[in-house]
Steps between C-alpha positions, in 0.01 A plus 500: 500500500634351176435691180446166324184448703335794326275411207703674233208490257130465576201534264714657233672756724854506637534607866819650636632447851413863575138440397474186714636697794236767439227232490624362834498851647141557384382173653685561827379859533137490385347318793126439514426483128403195298705303249294654220573851625870416528497378140348829380758689707793314345358536147460872551853545630661288228264620226420137413217550254315329220523643148167676555625670817338278766712372788614136498366442850415131451849418370654711775313310771632177351851648512455598866387148586798355313737725695333389822543133407873565457523663843578845358204673664199431723151587375192566716257214543250450220162657565186295448292623207127469473384259231215530251501882517368679197638841421254784543516817297371838600222661306657758269210739567655575840795680339370628168486867419714789625659534841292625790322834453526582870669830581545750781700459821579172672334621821163461329562126451678389817535265668632293213429127506828311443452131417782253468470286187428145614224341294512396136243765415711769665813378319321505166370851566842627607673350197236624260516858627881508500512345153243749372628824651863469620758591237707189583201268506482202734793261548545240772738666746805303604529374855259588778202727432189658649236686303224738609185644347392840633130592501287802579149434630319816394327615292528129406751223563780528247864399455718812491845345537716187472835457671747212505796426726761238418856384563770769479742565217791258540768762456457875460807721518350816649298306758787274600736798533242687710472203737874434497483121528735242351387200293483263796279734701290582194426131449406462865275806533369566149156350557428764765459738204169498310454640150191694393499346152161619371289802591194611305257778591175498303334826608602866475450561871740742669743331742353156425836345407672619817207381712508155336873473574442588864207259545664204328834538677324474834340175385815368335713497814273245666394309188856446371631371832198272543533363145878458476628513858726796417464848647518768228736782590538701181278566199644569156357591162634587157334780301573519128652844459380563144136448604452607862635734764391287797318788664272283715803322650679826568185643662490190723862567612672228298874566457648555154826301482588574138466310175567159354728453202206388287666166423281247676606231746688259275650733237862415580613602150369853558302491175196688635673771705265798528212321323248527784638719777296485820495711813551295815291604802491335842290533814630380840247311712721510812748743652870456418409269213838534329683400815274198547534384140875561502591372845201293614425723798 
């Protein structure tokens, strides 16, 4: 492939050959997601943002289509969008006030009712709760994603948790060393890893967080493969060390692999080393997961 075929400058940004190669790798690896989701993925990885902090997803999708027209990559087919749809907003009364006042032991509230977010009303509710109560707020996750609302049905029906799963971190030193794969194998098998990118528990109920993890992981295995055609083999999550210990993950037998550098994905200049150190935890969904991810068997 000739370097001259790369758009050296697009919408006010210069793109290096390394960045174009990364874009191609994202498109080749992230099967099953839409062009819009790919655009958000690329923006996130390259930190292509507007002055106010929003991602330049529209411009990025135009860039992806330009690269496709030049034969540099192959995008998924365009999905048909419904016309004349008006955006609905959720009533703010559903989320006003403090978190749930429920307490006690989780046994008093089981079985939990885990609902995958599918409808616009469910999406609005999920986003509103995460934006209101999660310390990171809501942001569109890059790549593939599934979201769940978790309810109890007594003494009344009530949301007690929200959990989101999305595409894995592109590179993560402690995880990649633990698996022992090279770059070629990582590119081939990466999407068999799923990231738990948001987790919010709304009630002070003993063992609720661990129970939510268990219930949603059982659902996720089937839902992820049905949605994206990829069998998840390993879960990962990153817990910000300065804020949390990750006790619910440890209680659910997740494996502590160590810590990130705190730099972020695209900090090649090492300007933010140690800024936001996170503990990396993983949970195998199959036996011999490292061997499978490393060797393909």
